C-alpha positions as CSV (number, residue, x, y, z in Angstrom):
1,M,-54.1,-9.0,9.4
2,P,-50.6,-9.7,8.4
3,V,-47.2,-10.3,10.0
4,T,-44.1,-8.2,8.4
5,K,-40.8,-8.8,9.7
6,T,-38.4,-6.2,9.2
7,F,-35.1,-6.9,7.3
8,M,-32.5,-4.6,10.5
9,P,-28.9,-5.8,8.8
10,T,-26.4,-5.5,11.6
11,M,-23.3,-4.8,11.1
12,Q,-20.6,-7.2,12.7
13,W,-16.8,-6.4,12.6
14,S,-14.4,-9.4,12.8
15,A,-11.2,-9.6,13.5
16,S,-9.7,-9.6,9.9
17,R,-11.8,-6.7,9.2
18,S,-10.5,-4.8,12.0
19,I,-6.8,-5.7,10.8
20,A,-7.7,-5.0,7.2
21,V,-9.3,-1.4,8.5
22,A,-6.2,-1.0,10.2
23,A,-4.2,-1.6,7.7
24,L,-5.2,0.8,5.1
25,G,-5.2,3.9,7.2
26,S,-1.4,2.8,7.8
27,L,-1.2,2.4,4.2
28,A,-3.0,6.1,3.9
29,L,-0.9,7.2,6.2
30,F,2.4,6.6,5.0
31,S,1.7,7.7,1.2
32,G,0.2,10.9,2.5
33,H,3.6,10.7,4.2
34,A,5.8,10.3,1.1
35,Q,3.9,12.2,-1.0
36,A,4.7,15.4,1.5
37,Q,8.2,14.6,1.2
38,A,8.6,14.4,-1.8
39,Q,6.8,17.8,-2.7
40,S,9.0,19.2,-0.2
41,Q,12.0,18.5,-2.2
42,P,13.2,21.0,-4.3
43,P,13.5,20.3,-8.0
44,P,16.9,18.8,-9.6
45,G,18.8,21.7,-11.1
46,L,18.8,20.6,-14.2
47,A,19.7,24.6,-16.4
48,G,23.2,24.2,-17.5
49,T,24.4,23.0,-21.5
50,Y,24.5,18.8,-21.9
51,Q,26.2,16.7,-24.3
52,C,24.4,14.5,-26.2
53,R,24.9,11.2,-26.6
54,P,23.3,8.7,-29.0
55,N,22.0,6.6,-26.6
56,P,21.7,4.2,-29.8
57,D,19.9,6.4,-32.0
58,P,21.3,9.4,-33.0
59,C,21.1,13.0,-31.8
60,A,19.2,14.9,-34.1
61,W,17.1,17.4,-33.1
62,P,19.0,19.3,-30.3
63,G,22.7,18.6,-31.8
64,R,25.4,17.6,-30.0
65,T,25.0,20.7,-27.1
66,P,21.4,21.4,-26.1
67,S,21.2,23.3,-23.2
68,I,18.3,23.8,-20.8
69,S,16.6,26.7,-19.4
70,Q,14.6,26.3,-15.7
71,A,12.4,28.0,-12.8
72,G,11.4,25.5,-10.5
73,N,9.6,22.7,-12.8
74,K,9.7,24.9,-16.0
75,L,11.4,24.3,-18.0
76,Q,12.8,25.6,-21.8
77,V,14.7,23.1,-24.5
78,K,17.8,24.5,-26.8
79,G,19.1,23.0,-29.5
80,D,22.0,23.5,-31.4
81,N,19.9,25.2,-33.6
82,G,18.4,28.2,-32.2
83,E,15.0,25.8,-31.9
84,M,13.2,25.5,-28.8
85,A,11.2,22.9,-26.6
86,D,8.8,23.9,-23.5
87,A,9.9,21.3,-20.7
88,V,8.3,20.4,-17.6
89,L,9.3,18.4,-14.5
90,T,6.9,16.0,-13.9
91,S,8.2,14.4,-11.0
92,N,11.9,14.5,-9.8
93,T,12.8,12.4,-11.2
94,T,11.0,12.6,-15.1
95,I,10.6,15.5,-17.1
96,S,8.4,15.8,-20.3
97,A,9.3,17.9,-23.5
98,G,6.9,19.3,-25.7
99,A,6.9,20.4,-30.1
100,T,8.9,20.6,-31.2
101,F,11.4,18.0,-29.3
102,N,8.4,15.9,-28.5
103,S,9.9,13.7,-26.2
104,T,9.8,12.0,-22.0
105,G,13.0,11.5,-20.2
106,I,14.8,10.1,-17.3
107,I,16.6,12.5,-15.1
108,R,19.7,10.4,-13.4
109,P,21.3,10.8,-9.9
110,D,24.2,12.4,-11.6
111,H,21.3,15.2,-13.5
112,S,21.8,12.4,-16.5
113,I,18.7,12.1,-18.7
114,D,18.0,8.9,-20.8
115,W,15.3,10.7,-23.6
116,S,12.5,8.2,-25.2
117,D,14.0,9.4,-28.9
118,G,17.0,6.6,-27.8
119,T,19.4,9.5,-26.7
120,K,21.5,10.1,-23.5
121,W,22.4,13.3,-22.1
122,N,25.0,14.2,-19.9
123,K,25.5,17.1,-18.0
124,Q,28.6,19.8,-18.8
């Protein structure tokens, strides 16, 4: 009768694996805390009238004095000519506007917006 050997893997933890696991656990806790903290902060108040400034492109679609209305993270951008575009806060520092504006923006601490279309809007 042949003799069979059964392979039984053994789990050996080294000190470096233990440190790595502890570090990953700490990172997960920190990341979760940062996300919860970011979600608990109210969205920036962007409602109001803006002055569009070329930066470096001219203010074509919205005109010189666009406005934004806001309900939580949902925004509506209105140009001088009455055209509107729905937008959404994708974070407390970024905004994405759909058709007809089709731009993304970075919200600065003073609530000005640097748009991907090459313009900057200063809140009045």
